[in-house]
Rosetta silent file (secondary structure, phi, psi, omega in degrees, C-alpha in Angstrom):
SEQUENCE: XXXXXXXXXXXXXXXXXXXXXXXXXXXXXXXXXXXXXXXXXXXXXXXXXXXXXXXXXXXXXXXXXXXXXXXXXXXXXXXXXXXXXXXXXXXXXXXXXXXXXXXXXXXXXXXXXXXXXXXXXXXXXXXXXXXXXXXXXXXXXXXXXXXXXXXXXXXXXXXXXXXXXXXXXXXXXXXXXXXXXXXXXXXXXXXXXXXXXXXXXXXXXXXXXXXXXXXXXXXXXXXXXXXXXXXXXXXXXXXXXXXXXXXXXXXXXXXXXXXXXXXXXXXXXXXXXXXXXXXXXXXXXXXXXXXXXXXXXXXXXXXXXXXXXXXXXXXXXXXXXXXXXXX
SCORE:     score description
SCORE:     0.000 S_00000001
   1 L     0.000  117.327 -173.712    0.000    0.000    0.000 S_00000001
   2 L   -71.740    4.728  149.646    1.661    2.645   -0.730 S_00000001
   3 L   -55.744  -61.151 -166.326    0.807    4.395    1.795 S_00000001
   4 E    -8.363   96.315 -101.748    1.439    2.114    2.841 S_00000001
   5 L   -89.209  140.385  174.154    1.513    4.921    3.081 S_00000001
   6 L  -129.914   59.489 -164.797    2.131    7.071    0.649 S_00000001
   7 L   -59.862 -110.346 -125.650   -0.319    8.768    0.656 S_00000001
   8 L   176.539   68.326  178.702   -1.372   10.337   -1.326 S_00000001
   9 L  -160.241  162.715 -175.886   -1.440   13.729   -2.617 S_00000001
  10 L   -55.169  124.134 -172.531   -0.378   15.405   -5.604 S_00000001
  11 L   -97.812  150.400 -174.267    3.216   14.684   -5.493 S_00000001
  12 L  -114.443   22.222  177.861    5.921   16.979   -6.248 S_00000001
  13 E  -100.806  127.851  177.151    8.690   14.759   -6.983 S_00000001
  14 E  -117.159  124.376  175.255    9.716   14.719  -10.613 S_00000001
  15 E  -113.354  122.229 -179.114   12.236   12.185  -11.790 S_00000001
  16 E  -117.156  123.981  178.167   13.472   12.695  -15.306 S_00000001
  17 E  -101.293  124.620 -177.745   15.630   10.100  -16.971 S_00000001
  18 L  -162.678  158.201  171.574   17.650   11.442  -19.818 S_00000001
  19 L   -90.874  123.996 -173.568   21.063   11.573  -21.426 S_00000001
  20 L   -63.053  140.981  176.673   22.373   15.106  -20.870 S_00000001
  21 L   -87.987  155.446  175.948   22.721   17.334  -23.891 S_00000001
  22 L   -76.733  144.656  179.806   25.793   19.401  -24.564 S_00000001
  23 L   161.311  141.796 -176.105   25.380   23.103  -23.906 S_00000001
  24 L   -67.482  -30.494 -176.882   26.828   25.780  -21.720 S_00000001
  25 L   -82.347   -3.466 -176.154   23.527   26.466  -19.984 S_00000001
  26 L  -124.493  110.218  179.187   23.062   22.824  -19.020 S_00000001
  27 L   -75.978  126.981 -177.156   25.430   21.247  -16.548 S_00000001
  28 L   -73.972  129.036  177.989   25.868   17.564  -17.331 S_00000001
  29 L   -65.860  158.962  179.908   24.957   15.279  -14.424 S_00000001
  30 L   -73.488  -21.579 -176.432   27.593   12.873  -13.124 S_00000001
  31 L  -103.658  167.247  178.554   25.346    9.866  -13.800 S_00000001
  32 L   -64.614  -38.154 -178.311   23.863    8.445  -16.978 S_00000001
  33 E  -120.654  150.653 -175.935   20.365    9.311  -15.795 S_00000001
  34 E  -126.537  154.789  179.702   19.314   12.255  -13.658 S_00000001
  35 E  -134.180  140.702  177.962   16.578   12.983  -11.141 S_00000001
  36 E  -129.033  136.515 -179.492   15.283   16.284   -9.845 S_00000001
  37 E  -104.759  130.599  170.569   13.067   16.773   -6.789 S_00000001
  38 L   -95.346  179.046 -161.454   10.439   19.466   -6.557 S_00000001
  39 L  -104.478  -12.088 -171.813    9.136   20.706   -3.241 S_00000001
  40 L   -65.637  -38.603 -179.674    5.412   20.073   -2.737 S_00000001
  41 L  -138.716   85.582 -176.589    5.737   16.533   -1.445 S_00000001
  42 H   -65.384  -19.475 -176.788    9.286   15.652   -0.507 S_00000001
  43 H   -61.959  -30.142 -178.727    8.158   12.307    0.903 S_00000001
  44 H   -69.669   -8.468  173.455    7.908   10.786   -2.548 S_00000001
  45 H   -61.561  -21.892  179.947   11.651   11.179   -2.766 S_00000001
  46 H   -64.377  -21.743  176.598   11.712    7.944   -0.780 S_00000001
  47 H   -73.183  -19.865 -177.389   10.739    6.115   -3.959 S_00000001
  48 H   -56.444  -43.471 -178.691   13.977    7.337   -5.489 S_00000001
  49 H   -64.737  -40.430  176.943   16.030    4.718   -3.682 S_00000001
  50 H   -64.662  -38.362  177.749   13.663    1.989   -4.813 S_00000001
  51 H   -64.429  -44.278  179.761   13.822    3.292   -8.361 S_00000001
  52 H   -58.766  -46.076  179.444   17.609    3.347   -8.276 S_00000001
  53 H   -66.399  -38.217  179.006   17.739   -0.260   -7.078 S_00000001
  54 H   -64.358  -38.313  177.344   15.096   -1.272   -9.581 S_00000001
  55 H   -63.868  -39.819  178.764   17.092    0.247  -12.447 S_00000001
  56 H   -63.707  -43.162 -178.107   20.156   -1.692  -11.356 S_00000001
  57 H   -70.976  -26.217  177.275   18.223   -4.962  -11.244 S_00000001
  58 L   -88.778    4.814  179.435   16.712   -4.265  -14.663 S_00000001
  59 L    58.395   41.643  176.302   20.239   -3.595  -16.020 S_00000001
  60 L  -106.214  164.782 -177.489   19.319   -0.036  -16.975 S_00000001
  61 L   -57.486  156.551 -178.650   21.609    3.031  -16.659 S_00000001
  62 L   -72.888  147.755  179.424   22.359    4.470  -13.233 S_00000001
  63 E  -121.450  139.800  177.069   20.286    7.366  -11.901 S_00000001
  64 E  -124.459  160.751 -175.724   21.435   10.161   -9.570 S_00000001
  65 E  -103.366  136.224  173.441   19.540   12.817   -7.681 S_00000001
  66 E  -122.324  142.604  174.705   19.848   16.561   -8.151 S_00000001
  67 E  -112.586  132.219 -175.874   18.232   19.236   -5.990 S_00000001
  68 L  -123.206  155.580  177.717   17.360   22.539   -7.623 S_00000001
  69 L   -95.636  -35.721 -177.791   16.195   25.911   -6.351 S_00000001
  70 L  -100.550   96.530 -174.932   14.497   27.185   -9.510 S_00000001
  71 H   -65.007  -41.092 -179.454   11.830   24.578  -10.320 S_00000001
  72 H   -61.928  -44.120  178.868   10.625   26.286  -13.493 S_00000001
  73 H   -64.752  -37.861  179.316   14.149   26.490  -14.854 S_00000001
  74 H   -62.206  -43.871  178.070   14.751   22.862  -13.898 S_00000001
  75 H   -61.325  -44.982 -178.809   11.704   21.747  -15.881 S_00000001
  76 H   -62.373  -42.069 -179.109   12.785   23.788  -18.883 S_00000001
  77 H   -64.295  -47.903  179.390   16.334   22.402  -18.747 S_00000001
  78 H   -65.984  -36.168  177.292   15.236   18.802  -18.494 S_00000001
  79 H   -60.562  -42.167  178.394   12.639   19.362  -21.192 S_00000001
  80 H   -63.999  -41.015  178.994   15.342   20.574  -23.574 S_00000001
  81 H   -62.427  -44.356 -179.655   17.505   17.586  -22.748 S_00000001
  82 H   -62.107  -44.702 -178.427   14.669   15.177  -23.341 S_00000001
  83 H   -65.349  -38.561  178.883   13.742   16.747  -26.656 S_00000001
  84 H   -68.603  -38.416  176.952   17.353   16.726  -27.852 S_00000001
  85 H   -66.055  -37.219  177.495   17.769   13.109  -26.851 S_00000001
  86 H   -62.212  -41.921  179.450   14.521   12.336  -28.643 S_00000001
  87 H   -64.361  -41.705  179.408   15.849   14.028  -31.773 S_00000001
  88 H   -66.019  -38.548  178.889   19.110   12.059  -31.606 S_00000001
  89 H   -64.744  -39.979  178.351   17.227    8.793  -31.114 S_00000001
  90 H   -62.769  -32.117  178.885   15.037    9.551  -34.132 S_00000001
  91 L   -85.675    5.187  178.824   18.216   10.098  -36.145 S_00000001
  92 L    76.949   24.764 -175.955   19.572    6.751  -34.958 S_00000001
  93 L  -110.937   22.019  178.713   22.225    8.308  -32.708 S_00000001
  94 L   158.948  175.302 -179.315   21.195    6.891  -29.331 S_00000001
  95 L   -82.046  153.229 -179.736   18.425    5.373  -27.260 S_00000001
  96 L   -69.504  155.152  178.708   15.154    7.242  -26.731 S_00000001
  97 L   -78.111  158.605  169.551   14.580    9.067  -23.425 S_00000001
  98 E  -133.765  130.527 -178.919   12.233    7.930  -20.675 S_00000001
  99 E  -110.612  138.411  175.020   10.909   10.429  -18.120 S_00000001
 100 E  -106.610  130.080  174.696    9.651    9.588  -14.627 S_00000001
 101 E  -126.150  126.396 -179.712    7.014   11.795  -13.004 S_00000001
 102 E  -107.647  117.103  178.219    5.837   11.163   -9.446 S_00000001
 103 L    97.831  158.732 -174.983    2.447   12.603   -8.503 S_00000001
 104 H   -63.069  -42.458 -177.850   -0.340   14.343  -10.360 S_00000001
 105 H   -63.592  -46.789  179.696    1.274   17.764  -10.486 S_00000001
 106 H   -65.656  -38.995 -179.836    4.551   16.525  -11.908 S_00000001
 107 H   -63.016  -43.729 -179.761    2.752   14.228  -14.348 S_00000001
 108 H   -66.631  -39.834 -178.645    0.591   17.047  -15.703 S_00000001
 109 H   -68.200  -39.913  179.338    3.522   19.414  -16.044 S_00000001
 110 H   -67.947  -38.393  178.719    5.645   16.862  -17.820 S_00000001
 111 H   -60.661  -38.622  178.539    2.810   15.971  -20.192 S_00000001
 112 H   -71.323  -36.177 -174.826    2.566   19.616  -21.208 S_00000001
 113 H   -74.790  -47.348 -175.821    6.313   20.036  -21.527 S_00000001
 114 L  -134.725   70.902 -173.938    7.226   16.910  -23.530 S_00000001
 115 L   -63.376  -22.529 -176.189    3.995   15.269  -24.758 S_00000001
 116 L   -98.459    1.501 -179.354    5.804   12.999  -27.239 S_00000001
 117 L   -90.366  130.562  175.707    8.455   11.638  -24.873 S_00000001
 118 L   -57.948  136.988 -176.222    7.781    8.169  -23.360 S_00000001
 119 E  -148.495  153.473  176.592    7.237    8.567  -19.632 S_00000001
 120 E  -110.249  121.399 -179.818    6.317    6.612  -16.537 S_00000001
 121 E  -103.537  119.376  178.711    3.730    8.258  -14.287 S_00000001
 122 E  -105.361  113.232 -175.571    3.736    7.075  -10.665 S_00000001
 123 E  -120.136  143.330 -179.302    0.507    8.086   -8.937 S_00000001
 124 E  -116.883  143.340 -179.765   -0.641    7.347   -5.385 S_00000001
 125 E  -151.366  150.676  162.416   -4.204    6.978   -4.127 S_00000001
 126 E   -89.651  144.178 -179.886   -6.278    5.692   -1.258 S_00000001
 127 E  -127.056  154.083  173.252   -9.010    3.374   -2.432 S_00000001
 128 E  -129.156  122.468 -176.174  -12.297    2.113   -1.024 S_00000001
 129 L    54.399   35.603  176.274  -13.647   -1.167   -2.430 S_00000001
 130 L    83.729   -3.945 -178.048  -11.004   -0.886   -5.137 S_00000001
 131 E  -104.317  127.198  179.133  -12.114    2.568   -6.310 S_00000001
 132 E   -60.367  135.292  177.038   -9.743    5.543   -5.873 S_00000001
 133 L   -63.363  -42.342  172.870  -11.152    8.192   -3.545 S_00000001
 134 L  -104.224  126.543 -174.901   -9.632   10.820   -5.859 S_00000001
 135 L   -59.056  148.686  174.275  -10.053    9.877   -9.555 S_00000001
 136 L   -80.929  142.106  175.416   -7.020    8.939  -11.589 S_00000001
 137 L   -71.332  156.708  176.848   -6.196   11.205  -14.540 S_00000001
 138 L   -73.254  139.116  176.647   -6.412    9.733  -18.007 S_00000001
 139 L   -79.203  117.905 -178.582   -3.128    8.520  -19.421 S_00000001
 140 L  -114.743  148.835  177.869   -2.480   10.598  -22.540 S_00000001
 141 L    70.357 -150.222 -173.861    0.222   10.242  -25.124 S_00000001
 142 L   -94.709   68.439 -175.020    3.060    7.819  -24.654 S_00000001
 143 E  -122.781  136.548  169.441    2.676    7.280  -20.946 S_00000001
 144 E  -102.737  136.457 -174.339    2.789    4.176  -18.759 S_00000001
 145 E  -112.246  126.749  172.331    0.895    4.538  -15.476 S_00000001
 146 E  -110.299  117.049 -175.110    1.912    2.945  -12.192 S_00000001
 147 E  -107.233  107.361  179.985   -0.891    3.257   -9.655 S_00000001
 148 E   -97.622  115.137 -173.124    0.296    2.697   -6.061 S_00000001
 149 E  -111.841  150.400  167.408   -2.697    2.256   -3.785 S_00000001
 150 E  -119.161  121.975 -176.045   -3.367    2.169   -0.066 S_00000001
 151 E   -85.800  132.380  176.799   -6.661    0.506    0.723 S_00000001
 152 H   -60.549  -29.147  177.005   -8.898    2.059    3.346 S_00000001
 153 H   -59.886  -37.705  178.566   -9.792   -1.502    4.310 S_00000001
 154 H   -71.332  -36.712  176.761   -6.164   -1.991    5.359 S_00000001
 155 H   -62.263  -46.998 -179.124   -6.188    1.287    7.278 S_00000001
 156 H   -63.377  -39.746  179.330   -9.339    0.226    9.156 S_00000001
 157 H   -65.945  -40.244  177.050   -7.891   -3.207    9.910 S_00000001
 158 H   -61.205  -41.662  179.403   -4.678   -1.656   11.244 S_00000001
 159 H   -64.429  -42.505 -179.958   -6.726    0.622   13.512 S_00000001
 160 H   -61.917  -43.870 -178.945   -8.801   -2.272   14.857 S_00000001
 161 H   -71.888  -37.686 -178.404   -5.707   -4.324   15.689 S_00000001
 162 H   -66.756  -39.544 -176.581   -3.772   -1.346   17.046 S_00000001
 163 H   -96.447   -5.474  179.022   -6.616   -0.246   19.333 S_00000001
 164 L    56.165   49.381  178.274   -7.868   -3.778   20.053 S_00000001
 165 L  -151.251  151.182  178.118  -11.463   -2.905   19.209 S_00000001
 166 L   -82.716  -16.968 -177.534  -13.886   -3.646   16.399 S_00000001
 167 L  -128.173   75.701 -178.458  -15.165   -0.063   16.371 S_00000001
 168 L   -66.755  142.929  175.176  -12.198    2.344   16.546 S_00000001
 169 E  -105.811  118.896 -172.452  -12.877    6.016   17.244 S_00000001
 170 E  -129.024  159.811  174.869  -10.461    8.143   15.226 S_00000001
 171 E  -135.730  145.999  176.634   -9.732   11.770   14.405 S_00000001
 172 E   -99.148  137.129  179.646   -7.811   13.281   11.510 S_00000001
 173 L   -86.072   70.511  177.506   -5.186   15.943   12.170 S_00000001
 174 E  -144.887  163.127  178.461   -6.399   18.333    9.525 S_00000001
 175 L   -71.059  150.293 -175.308   -8.390   21.532    9.326 S_00000001
 176 L   -66.994  119.889  175.593  -12.147   21.115    9.082 S_00000001
 177 L  -140.516   73.325 -171.030  -13.255   20.799    5.449 S_00000001
 178 H   -54.489  -40.743 -176.744  -16.540   18.876    5.636 S_00000001
 179 H   -64.502  -40.992 -177.503  -17.361   19.020    1.924 S_00000001
 180 H   -74.405  -36.739 -172.046  -13.999   17.611    0.879 S_00000001
 181 H   -96.639   -6.737 -178.112  -13.694   14.992    3.605 S_00000001
 182 H   -57.248  -45.963  179.612  -17.301   13.788    3.843 S_00000001
 183 H   -59.842  -37.578  178.665  -16.864   10.931    1.290 S_00000001
 184 H   -66.736  -42.566  178.717  -13.815    9.683    3.194 S_00000001
 185 H   -60.929  -43.066  179.243  -15.674    9.822    6.501 S_00000001
 186 H   -63.478  -40.348 -179.177  -18.568    7.827    5.034 S_00000001
 187 H   -64.333  -42.702 -179.863  -16.180    5.224    3.623 S_00000001
 188 H   -69.257  -37.298  177.939  -14.411    4.733    6.968 S_00000001
 189 H   -67.047  -31.761  175.429  -17.698    4.567    8.873 S_00000001
 190 H   -66.303  -22.570  178.517  -18.858    1.888    6.457 S_00000001
 191 L   -93.370    6.447  174.331  -15.779   -0.084    7.548 S_00000001
 192 L   101.691   -1.730 -179.487  -16.744    0.200   11.228 S_00000001
 193 L   -90.589  151.910  173.163  -14.748    3.265   12.310 S_00000001
 194 E  -109.827  124.387 -177.249  -16.203    6.333   14.005 S_00000001
 195 E  -103.825  122.844 -179.263  -14.688    9.636   12.848 S_00000001
 196 E  -128.107  174.768  176.493  -14.772   12.537   15.322 S_00000001
 197 L   -75.202  152.487 -178.976  -13.056   15.890   15.758 S_00000001
 198 L   -57.288  -30.728 -178.108   -9.584   15.893   17.381 S_00000001
 199 L   -97.755   12.712 -178.702  -10.953   17.767   20.437 S_00000001
 200 L   -65.478  151.128  179.298  -14.088   15.610   20.811 S_00000001
 201 L  -122.915  -19.121 -177.163  -14.897   14.223   24.257 S_00000001
 202 L  -143.159   86.500    3.174  -18.033   12.081   23.782 S_00000001
 203 L   -86.492  157.567  176.492  -16.764    9.889   22.323 S_00000001
 204 L   -87.694  145.662  179.682  -13.107   10.855   22.546 S_00000001
 205 L   -66.805  144.771  175.556  -10.764    9.726   19.769 S_00000001
 206 L   -95.923  -18.127 -179.544   -8.566    6.708   20.424 S_00000001
 207 E  -147.417  144.744  178.352   -6.166    7.522   17.596 S_00000001
 208 E  -115.346  123.323 -173.898   -5.069   10.671   15.792 S_00000001
 209 E  -103.893  116.697  174.605   -4.200   10.256   12.108 S_00000001
 210 E  -103.787   81.701 -171.893   -1.636   12.572   10.527 S_00000001
 211 L  -138.745  144.850  176.195   -2.108   11.263    6.985 S_00000001
 212 L   -98.286  114.221 -178.074   -2.619   12.757    3.545 S_00000001
 213 L  -105.794   -1.662  172.756   -5.530   11.034    1.847 S_00000001
 214 L    75.640   34.198  179.650   -5.872   13.336   -1.143 S_00000001
 215 L  -116.403   22.987  178.614   -9.407   14.637   -0.605 S_00000001
 216 L    90.450   12.919 -178.723   -8.560   18.328   -0.366 S_00000001
 217 L   -77.460  159.737  173.103   -7.559   18.274    3.280 S_00000001
 218 L  -121.706  113.992 -176.618   -4.988   20.565    4.884 S_00000001
 219 E   -67.971  145.116  170.504   -2.875   18.836    7.518 S_00000001
 220 L   -70.121  153.891  175.585   -2.245   20.481   10.866 S_00000001
 221 L   -54.786  140.680 -176.262    1.425   21.223   11.619 S_00000001
 222 H   -61.215  -38.204 -179.550    3.112   18.049   12.813 S_00000001
 223 H   -60.382  -39.716  178.897    4.396   19.711   16.003 S_00000001
 224 H   -68.543  -40.225  179.048    0.831   20.658   16.970 S_00000001
 225 H   -64.485  -42.785  179.715   -0.430   17.167   16.171 S_00000001
 226 H   -61.437  -44.779 -179.652    2.340   15.567   18.219 S_00000001
 227 H   -63.700  -40.592 -179.547    1.590   17.758   21.223 S_00000001
 228 H   -64.932  -44.046 -179.615   -2.146   17.002   21.007 S_00000001
 229 H   -63.396  -41.751 -179.785   -1.616   13.238   20.812 S_00000001
 230 H   -68.566  -40.609 -178.749    0.733   13.253   23.791 S_00000001
 231 H   -64.791  -37.859 -178.156   -1.519   15.499   25.863 S_00000001
 232 H   -91.818   -2.855  178.768   -4.561   13.300   25.243 S_00000001
 233 L    55.750   50.672  176.772   -2.534   10.074   25.483 S_00000001
 234 L  -122.326  158.586 -176.744   -3.834    8.698   22.213 S_00000001
 235 E   -70.724  133.267  173.893   -2.014    6.840   19.461 S_00000001
 236 E  -100.583  120.085 -179.551   -0.529    8.984   16.718 S_00000001
 237 E  -112.210  125.761 -179.308   -0.625    7.212   13.342 S_00000001
 238 E  -120.444  163.123  173.803    1.360    8.659   10.423 S_00000001
 239 L  -112.233   13.080 -175.149    1.926    7.617    6.813 S_00000001
 240 L  -109.102  107.074 -179.283    5.404    9.192    6.631 S_00000001
 241 H   -60.122  -23.557  178.553    8.301    6.745    7.189 S_00000001
 242 H   -61.982  -33.299  177.129   10.621    9.690    7.834 S_00000001
 243 H   -65.061  -35.529  178.473    8.779   10.251   11.131 S_00000001
 244 H   -67.981  -44.278 -179.081    9.567    6.639   12.056 S_00000001
 245 H   -62.286  -29.635 -179.294   13.231    6.982   11.207 S_00000001
 246 L   -91.165   -0.725  177.502   13.408   10.034   13.465 S_00000001
 247 L    71.314   33.846 -172.852   11.575    8.314   16.308 S_00000001
 248 L  -101.945  -19.363 -178.580    8.717   10.804   16.406 S_00000001
 249 L  -131.019  149.031  179.218    5.569    8.663   16.132 S_00000001
 250 L   -67.431  -40.856 -173.031    4.540    5.338   17.687 S_00000001
 251 E  -135.509  133.772  174.427    3.031    3.834   14.528 S_00000001
 252 E  -123.777  132.451  174.520    3.561    4.448   10.818 S_00000001
 253 E  -108.614  107.107 -168.781    1.473    2.835    8.086 S_00000001
 254 E  -130.615  155.079  173.654    3.626    3.044    4.985 S_00000001
 255 L   -82.407  168.691  177.934    3.919    1.607    1.520 S_00000001
 256 L   -90.329   94.863 -174.047    6.875   -0.392    0.239 S_00000001
 257 H   -66.602  -33.235  179.007    8.730    2.328   -1.668 S_00000001
 258 H   -66.881  -39.762  178.082   11.382   -0.011   -2.998 S_00000001
 259 H   -62.564  -43.706  178.409    8.729   -2.295   -4.486 S_00000001
 260 H   -61.400  -43.010  178.791    7.056    0.679   -6.162 S_00000001
 261 H   -61.340  -38.592  179.183   10.431    1.818   -7.489 S_00000001
 262 H   -65.974  -39.137  177.587   11.139   -1.628   -8.953 S_00000001
 263 H   -65.634  -38.808  177.470    7.809   -1.627  -10.753 S_00000001
 264 H   -62.826  -40.717  178.644    8.563    1.849  -12.136 S_00000001
 265 H   -64.804  -36.240  178.765   11.931    0.606  -13.376 S_00000001
 266 H   -66.459  -39.404  176.208   10.256   -2.365  -15.076 S_00000001
 267 H   -64.070  -37.673  176.801    7.875   -0.042  -16.918 S_00000001
 268 H   -63.041  -40.385  178.605   10.879    2.009  -18.013 S_00000001
 269 H   -60.012  -41.622  178.918   12.520   -1.155  -19.343 S_00000001
 270 H   -63.445  -41.001 -178.724    9.423   -1.888  -21.420 S_00000001
 271 H   -70.670  -35.369  177.357    9.390    1.631  -22.848 S_00000001
 272 H   -67.445  -34.345  178.327   13.091    1.546  -23.664 S_00000001
 273 H   -71.738  -36.921 -179.839   12.591   -1.730  -25.478 S_00000001
 274 L  -145.139   91.208 -176.799    9.599   -0.367  -27.382 S_00000001
 275 L   -58.445  -21.355 -179.552    9.075    3.420  -27.087 S_00000001
 276 L   -87.761   -3.865 -176.703    5.732    3.112  -28.885 S_00000001
 277 L   -66.341  150.296  174.995    4.398    0.585  -26.365 S_00000001
 278 L  -126.347   78.413 -179.305    1.393    1.437  -24.208 S_00000001
 279 L   -59.425  146.341  177.241    1.609   -0.892  -21.197 S_00000001
 280 L   -64.177  159.413  176.583   -1.657   -1.294  -19.260 S_00000001
 281 L   -58.278  128.454 -179.760   -2.103    0.588  -16.010 S_00000001
 282 E  -103.975  126.053 -179.951   -0.168   -1.312  -13.345 S_00000001
 283 E  -104.781  130.025  178.500   -1.624   -1.375   -9.841 S_00000001
 284 E  -123.279  125.284  178.915    0.635   -1.993   -6.854 S_00000001
 285 E  -115.921  119.539  178.167   -0.789   -2.510   -3.366 S_00000001
 286 L  -137.449  151.461  178.181    1.596   -2.483   -0.428 S_00000001
 287 L  -155.581  128.508  178.334    1.226   -1.928    3.286 S_00000001
 288 E  -135.723  135.187  177.585    3.752   -2.046    6.117 S_00000001
 289 E  -102.304  124.504  179.626    3.265   -1.275    9.796 S_00000001
 290 E  -115.279  127.639 -174.690    6.281    0.273   11.554 S_00000001
 291 E  -122.996  130.870  176.513    6.222    0.527   15.353 S_00000001
 292 E  -115.142  108.414 -175.196    8.514    2.560   17.600 S_00000001
 293 H   -70.398  -30.946  177.853    8.133    1.482   21.238 S_00000001
 294 H   -65.325  -41.970  177.322   10.139    4.404   22.631 S_00000001
 295 H   -64.192  -38.004  176.887    7.763    6.842   20.960 S_00000001
 296 H   -61.966  -40.860  177.251    4.827    4.851   22.350 S_00000001
 297 H   -62.277  -39.749  179.587    6.332    5.181   25.837 S_00000001
 298 H   -62.809  -30.893  178.213    6.683    8.942   25.303 S_00000001
 299 L   -85.636   -5.107 -178.154    2.960    9.050   24.510 S_00000001
 300 L    58.350   47.007  177.251    2.274    6.873   27.602 S_00000001
 301 L  -126.587  154.156  176.274    0.385    4.302   25.558 S_00000001
 302 L  -119.739  134.341 -179.303    0.609    0.531   25.358 S_00000001
 303 L  -103.491  143.122 -177.576    0.015   -1.364   22.132 S_00000001
 304 L   -60.086  142.841  178.516   -1.439   -4.920   22.092 S_00000001
 305 H   -60.778  -35.170 -179.843    1.100   -7.741   21.800 S_00000001
 306 H   -64.534  -33.203  176.813   -0.935   -9.250   18.970 S_00000001
 307 H   -72.137  -43.623 -179.910   -0.541   -5.995   17.043 S_00000001
 308 H   -62.887  -35.087 -177.850    3.189   -5.767   17.749 S_00000001
 309 H   -64.973  -27.230 -178.332    3.672   -9.357   16.592 S_00000001
 310 L   -95.225    4.181 -178.151    2.343   -8.481   13.146 S_00000001
 311 L   -70.550  142.624  176.441    4.435   -5.326   12.636 S_00000001
 312 L   -68.197  -39.826  178.757    6.773   -5.235    9.653 S_00000001
 313 E  -137.424  131.663 -178.234    9.354   -3.365   11.736 S_00000001
 314 E  -135.043  127.190 -178.712    9.495   -3.150   15.521 S_00000001
 315 E  -146.569  161.034  178.973   12.155   -1.299   17.485 S_00000001
 316 L   -76.890  -23.046  171.437   12.860    0.219   20.855 S_00000001
 317 L   112.802 -178.416 -179.465   13.575    3.552   19.167 S_00000001
 318 L   -86.707  163.062  173.422   16.139    6.326   18.977 S_00000001
 319 L   -58.433  158.116 -175.697   17.886    7.997   21.910 S_00000001
 320 H   -55.782  -32.064 -178.509   15.849   10.670   23.645 S_00000001
 321 H   -65.137  -22.150 -179.381   17.859   13.390   21.865 S_00000001
 322 H   -91.263   -0.293 -177.875   16.462   12.172   18.550 S_00000001
 323 L  -106.336  138.328  177.568   12.868   12.363   19.657 S_00000001
 324 L   170.744 -168.157 -176.932   10.884   15.537   19.597 S_00000001
 325 L   -81.285 -137.264 -176.657    8.528   17.811   17.806 S_00000001
 326 L   106.142  167.434 -177.028    9.118   19.637   14.600 S_00000001
 327 L   -91.700    0.000    0.000    7.086   20.064   11.509 S_00000001
């Protein structure tokens, strides 16, 4: 599940694979293939490592990461490189380019910039009964689509096991947007969960979810969410593995980013073999539960042994100096 988690939101990571063109205005990357990260959703950068490993296993050129300050200029530069590589490939002077775009925003921008270049679009969604809560865009032009999903059914099951109840009471750490979030609330209630406000008292939430589900929500600052969960002594559930690595949350529900990256690399291999190919939409469902017991102790909560036994990763946590608030 990619969310497992991934959640889910228009992602701002753009990975462009290309052979650099010669030109004074374009600095050639050190690697055969290059990647650039934009800023809206830095979490999708975690797929980069999976993509890199997947490219190695598919015997494709190496990819390196670049960070840029001027996003518009970065898009223009990579677009020129892609078009020049496309021209050379058409003239029989090299292999055709393949571009990777992660998230809806990057995918749409790349489609406008280089509509004729083969590209792999990696999109993330939460689904209910197999249907994405936020619709998938149509694949246009020479694009292969990798759809990484996190199922709400898996989220509800994780909550039931984590809280040891068939009817979990949960709250989302986001600003109130009833029109946008109503469909999500109905879907979770159909799965047996009760959704209340973070400050509700009757009933009071048993878990606070700091997760991006892609329904137009605006997350509360993480520091505020962390303080609220600790003050109310309720479980804080995140979909961001970076919070787990830093020892900041008791439980993370995350997708398998390396698996998603390997699937993206396989789609790239297909396009490199046949640039005119239109592979069917590939759906990848992954879900991993990561538990940090030190963070749970900081929240003064105890998690059921049956839940801990099923965790993908279980650890005592980081030293106290590595635990804290932050955004």
